[in-house]
C-alpha positions in Angstrom: -129.9 -73.7 34.1 -132.2 -74.0 31.0 -130.8 -75.7 27.4 -130.9 -72.6 26.1 -129.1 -70.9 28.4 -126.8 -72.9 28.3 -123.3 -71.7 27.0 -120.9 -73.3 25.8 -116.9 -71.7 25.5 -115.0 -72.7 22.8 -111.3 -71.7 24.5 -109.3 -69.2 22.9 -108.0 -70.1 19.8 -104.1 -68.7 19.2 -102.6 -68.0 15.5 -98.6 -68.2 14.7 -98.4 -64.6 12.5 -97.3 -65.6 8.4 -95.7 -63.4 7.4 -96.4 -63.0 3.3 -94.0 -65.1 1.0 -92.7 -61.8 -0.6 -91.4 -60.6 2.9 -87.6 -59.7 2.7 -85.8 -58.7 6.2 -83.0 -56.9 5.0 -79.5 -55.1 7.1 -78.6 -58.9 7.2 -75.4 -57.4 6.7 -75.4 -54.4 9.8 -74.8 -53.8 12.7 -78.2 -53.4 14.6 -77.2 -49.4 14.9 -75.8 -50.0 11.7 -79.8 -50.8 10.5 -81.7 -48.6 12.7 -79.7 -45.3 11.9 -80.9 -43.3 9.2 -78.5 -40.2 8.2 -74.1 -40.6 7.2 -74.1 -40.5 11.7 -74.1 -44.9 13.1 -76.6 -44.3 17.3 -73.3 -44.7 19.7 -73.5 -47.0 21.1 -71.2 -48.5 25.2 -69.0 -46.1 25.5 -65.1 -46.9 26.1 -63.2 -45.2 28.9 -59.5 -44.6 29.4 -59.4 -46.6 32.9 -61.2 -47.9 35.3 -61.1 -44.9 37.1 -63.8 -42.9 35.1 -65.2 -46.6 33.9 -66.0 -47.0 37.6 -67.7 -42.7 37.4 -69.7 -43.6 34.3 -71.5 -47.1 36.0 -72.4 -45.7 39.5 -74.1 -42.8 37.9 -76.0 -44.4 35.4 -76.4 -47.0 38.1 -78.3 -44.2 40.1 -80.3 -42.8 37.1 -81.8 -46.7 36.3 -83.0 -46.3 40.1 -84.5 -43.3 39.5 -86.6 -44.3 36.3 -87.1 -47.6 38.3 -89.0 -44.8 41.4 -90.8 -42.9 38.1 -91.7 -46.2 36.7 -93.7 -47.7 40.0 -91.2 -49.8 40.6 -91.1 -49.6 44.3 -92.3 -52.2 47.5 -90.9 -50.8 51.0 -87.5 -52.1 51.0 -87.1 -54.5 48.7 -85.7 -54.0 44.7 -81.9 -53.7 44.1 -79.7 -53.3 41.0 -76.2 -54.5 41.1 -72.9 -53.7 39.0 -69.8 -55.1 38.3 -67.3 -53.2 38.9 -65.2 -53.4 35.8 -61.7 -53.4 37.4 -62.1 -56.2 39.9 -64.4 -59.3 38.5 -65.7 -60.0 42.4 -66.8 -56.9 43.6 -70.8 -55.4 42.4 -72.3 -52.2 43.2 -75.3 -52.5 45.0 -77.2 -50.2 46.5 -78.3 -49.2 50.4 -81.2 -50.8 51.6 -84.2 -49.1 52.4 -82.9 -45.6 50.5 -85.9 -44.6 48.6 -84.7 -45.6 44.1 -86.9 -42.0 43.1 -83.3 -40.2 45.4 -80.8 -42.3 44.7 -76.9 -40.7 44.2 -74.2 -42.2 42.2 -72.0 -41.6 46.1 -75.0 -44.0 47.8 -73.7 -47.4 46.6 -72.0 -49.6 48.0 -69.6 -52.1 46.8 -69.4 -55.8 47.8 -66.7 -59.1 47.2 -69.1 -61.6 46.4 -67.2 -64.6 47.6 -67.4 -63.4 51.1 -70.0 -60.7 50.7 -68.2 -58.1 52.8 -68.1 -54.5 52.3 -65.3 -53.3 49.9 -65.2 -50.0 48.2 -67.9 -47.4 48.7 -68.2 -43.4 49.7 -66.2 -43.9 53.0 -68.2 -41.2 54.2 -71.8 -42.3 53.7 -70.6 -46.2 54.7 -69.5 -44.9 58.5 -73.1 -43.7 59.0 -74.4 -47.0 57.0 -72.9 -50.2 55.7 -76.4 -51.4 55.3 -76.8 -53.5 52.4 -79.9 -55.7 51.2 -79.5 -59.3 52.8 -81.7 -61.5 50.4 -81.1 -59.2 47.3 -77.2 -60.1 47.5 -77.4 -63.8 48.4 -79.6 -63.6 44.7 -77.2 -61.3 43.2 -74.4 -62.9 44.5 -74.7 -66.2 43.0 -75.8 -64.9 39.3 -72.7 -62.7 38.7 -71.2 -66.3 39.7 -72.6 -68.4 37.6 -72.6 -66.2 34.3 -69.4 -64.0 34.1 -71.2 -62.7 30.7 -73.7 -60.7 33.2 -72.1 -57.6 34.4 -75.8 -55.9 35.7 -78.9 -57.9 37.3 -82.0 -56.6 38.2 -85.4 -57.8 40.8 -88.3 -55.6 41.5 -91.9 -56.5 42.8 -94.0 -54.5 40.5 -97.7 -55.3 40.4 -97.9 -56.8 36.4 -94.3 -58.9 37.0 -96.0 -60.1 40.6 -100.0 -61.2 38.9 -98.3 -63.2 35.8 -95.9 -64.9 38.0 -98.3 -67.1 40.4 -99.5 -69.0 37.0 -95.7 -70.1 36.0 -95.1 -69.2 33.4 -93.2 -67.6 30.2 -94.2 -65.0 27.6 -96.3 -65.6 23.9 -94.7 -63.4 22.1 -97.5 -60.5 21.4 -96.0 -58.0 19.7 -92.4 -56.7 18.4 -91.6 -55.1 21.7 -91.2 -58.4 22.9 -89.3 -60.5 20.5 -86.2 -58.9 22.2 -86.7 -61.3 25.1 -87.6 -64.4 22.6 -86.0 -67.6 23.5 -84.4 -65.9 26.8 -86.6 -65.7 29.1 -86.4 -68.0 32.4 -89.2 -69.2 34.9 -88.8 -70.3 38.4 -91.5 -72.6 39.6 -90.7 -72.5 43.2 -91.4 -70.1 46.1 -88.0 -70.4 48.5 -90.4 -67.6 50.6 -87.6 -64.6 51.7 -84.0 -65.6 50.3 -82.0 -66.0 53.3 -79.7 -68.4 51.9 -77.4 -68.9 49.8 -78.8 -72.2 47.8 -82.4 -70.2 47.5 -79.5 -68.0 45.3 -78.4 -70.6 43.4 -81.8 -72.2 42.8 -82.6 -69.1 41.1 -79.1 -68.7 39.1 -80.0 -72.3 38.1 -82.9 -71.6 37.0 -81.5 -68.2 35.1 -79.0 -70.7 32.9 -76.9 -70.0 30.4 -78.5 -68.5 28.0 -81.4 -66.1 29.7 -81.5 -62.8 29.7 -84.3 -62.5 32.7 -86.7 -64.2 34.3 -90.4 -64.7 36.0 -90.1 -65.7 40.0 -93.0 -67.8 40.7 -95.0 -66.1 43.2 -91.5 -63.2 43.8 -91.3 -60.9 40.7 -89.1 -60.3 38.0 -85.3 -60.2 37.4 -83.6 -59.6 34.7 -79.6 -59.3 33.6 -77.3 -57.3 31.1 -73.4 -56.5 29.6 -74.2 -52.7 31.5 -77.0 -51.6 33.8 -78.0 -50.1 30.6 -79.3 -52.3 29.9 -80.2 -54.9 32.3 -82.6 -52.3 33.3 -84.4 -51.9 30.3 -84.8 -55.4 30.2 -86.3 -55.2 33.0 -88.9 -52.3 32.1 -89.5 -54.7 28.8 -89.5 -57.7 30.8 -92.5 -55.8 33.1 -94.6 -54.5 30.1 -94.7 -57.8 28.3 -96.8 -58.5 31.7 -99.3 -56.4 31.7 -99.9 -57.0 27.8 -99.8 -60.8 28.4 -102.6 -59.8 31.8 -104.6 -57.5 29.2 -104.4 -59.5 27.0 -105.5 -62.9 28.9 -108.3 -60.6 30.1 -109.5 -59.9 26.9 -109.9 -63.4 25.9 -111.4 -64.5 28.6 -114.4 -61.9 28.1 -115.1 -62.9 24.4 -113.7 -66.2 23.3 -114.1 -65.9 19.7 -110.8 -63.9 19.6 -108.0 -65.0 18.5 -104.9 -64.4 19.8 -101.9 -64.4 17.0 -98.2 -64.9 17.8 -95.1 -63.9 16.1 -93.8 -66.6 14.6 -90.4 -68.6 15.9 -89.0 -67.2 12.7 -89.5 -63.2 12.8 -89.0 -63.6 16.5 -85.6 -64.7 15.6 -84.9 -62.0 13.2 -85.9 -59.3 15.6 -84.1 -60.8 18.9 -81.0 -60.4 16.3 -82.1 -57.6 15.0 -82.4 -55.5 17.8 -81.7 -57.6 21.5 -77.8 -56.5 20.6 -75.6 -54.7 23.6 -74.9 -51.5 22.4 -78.5 -51.6 20.6 -79.9 -51.8 24.2 -77.4 -49.6 25.8 -78.8 -46.9 22.9 -82.6 -48.4 24.4 -81.8 -46.8 27.6 -80.8 -43.9 27.0 -84.2 -41.9 26.2 -85.0 -42.4 29.9 -82.2 -41.8 31.6 -81.0 -39.1 29.8 -85.1 -37.4 31.0 -84.2 -38.7 34.4 -81.0 -36.2 34.0 -83.5 -33.5 33.2 -85.1 -32.9 35.3 -82.7 -34.2 38.4 -80.4 -30.9 37.4 -77.3 -30.6 36.8 -74.7 -32.7 40.0 -77.5 -34.0 41.6 -77.6 -38.5 40.5 -73.9 -36.9 39.9 -73.3 -36.3 43.6 -70.3 -38.0 45.0 -68.7 -40.3 42.3 -65.7 -38.2 43.6 -65.7 -39.8 46.2 -66.6 -43.3 45.3 -63.7 -46.4 45.8 -62.8 -49.9 46.8 -60.8 -50.0 49.5 -59.8 -53.6 50.7 -59.6 -51.4 54.0 -63.0 -49.8 53.9 
């Protein structure tokens, strides 16, 4: 190559976004939902229930709706992917999807309850379970270990998305590139080992260990994404946020590779921490999920997603 054709490629510059000295956050004395609500009413957060049975119905219906939302967003890959939610009455029981049921067809009556200590089926729709008692073994081994390690976690989502799998090959977290991704500030774990399809408890423990004691989500090397939450609604929203964050990071890296003169502006730690405090709270995150779930209920029609919920029982004799 002639000297005149040689091009020197400079590394992409990364700059922390610096706010003006006079910038004032505001709303420090308000809850996140109080801060976001304009007018006399405060937007509702997580509902309360008069009984475990009513709470269980709500959880199962919303879990089915989250599955349908995942389907609409393309978070499907054959039989892969699973969501678990802790039973409101029995802390060692989790509800999960049956193996091979398409996310877009999920109903509350399809879900199966497992004991996280023994792996036994301990609840569900008896008529349905007589036809199929099959859960996803790999999914159970991952989710059960996370639920054991983190009593604060009530729901876990895992799926193999395109953007998640693509970014996972780098074994890196995400830059705080925009306001939305700061909802995950300082709470993204990276599991940097790939141990194949999970058919052993030890690999589930490794993933739980990588998630740590405070992280909300995880990027699993050569595998996919995982999110957690105080509700299945929160976990579902955080999963989508993480997947979109991976897609945006890939787009930004591609843009920078094509034009090395571009400067990547990253949200400062101060601003990211403030956003996290004001937006990544369990009631606010529950509320964030509701528009997408309301859409799924409307598109499915009355009683469709709820189908079978009245027959769901927790029964050691199932």
